[in-house]
Phi, psi and omega in degrees: 000107185288138179084354178275155178212153183292154182297335177299338179294326177292320180292321183291335179266351184295158178221147181243147179270345182279068181221153180248143175209133178298309180250128179293123179276139183305137179291144178244143174249143183250137173296156182306322182286345186289345182299341178275350185250121176262123179243103183296138184205157170251026172297129178315129181100349179273155171293149182296129181289154177278141172204139173274133178242162173240144174269166178294340179278357179089009179275150176257135179216153178280142178305318180301333182284353175285341185277114179274145179306129178077006182236145172279159179231123174259120179250115178249169180278182183302332178260021188259034179297330181292327177293317185295317179294319179298320177295319178294319177297314182296320180289324178296326180283352184080011182287328183200154177259106182217137172259155181225144182211150174252132177233126180212171182293313179234359179216147178140180180288320173235153186250151179241077186290338178272356180062019182290311179292318181304319180286330183266345191296335175073019175210166179278187185294338179261359181273182182207158177231138178252122182254134181282162179302334177275007174073027169252147181287122180269326188197153179215137175236120190291328182223181180297153179244152177295326179224083182298327180295317180294317179299318179294316180298319177298318180296318179292325178298316181293321182283316183266343180074021178214000000 
């Protein structure tokens, strides 16, 4: 059927306004034909991009499978241990239900040997991305922060309104 496209194309081009950003990223408008083109991104409001990852046990898993039902996921780069600790602290206080993981090419909790996630993540080795339970990007910090706990708390405040 010429000109038809699967319904997933609509979801993949969808954007959500329930996202937090320290600096407002410029809004983009898409031409009518662009709905057929999926451009993976970790821009706040975008669906979480797909990437195959490897565990240290040698298992292969999809990055999207890291998002547990009803929980946020903080994905930091290989140098983002401070973000992981900030997420655990926030979760320990009961402020938010969040899991945290470091993903890198040669270092991290899960590995990205194909560099797919590394190319799409939109931040450096010290940055982080917060994924909502519905697998949309809620927030992104491009580099390491002086106070990751405060930055993450601000992001949750903006996303959840509390």
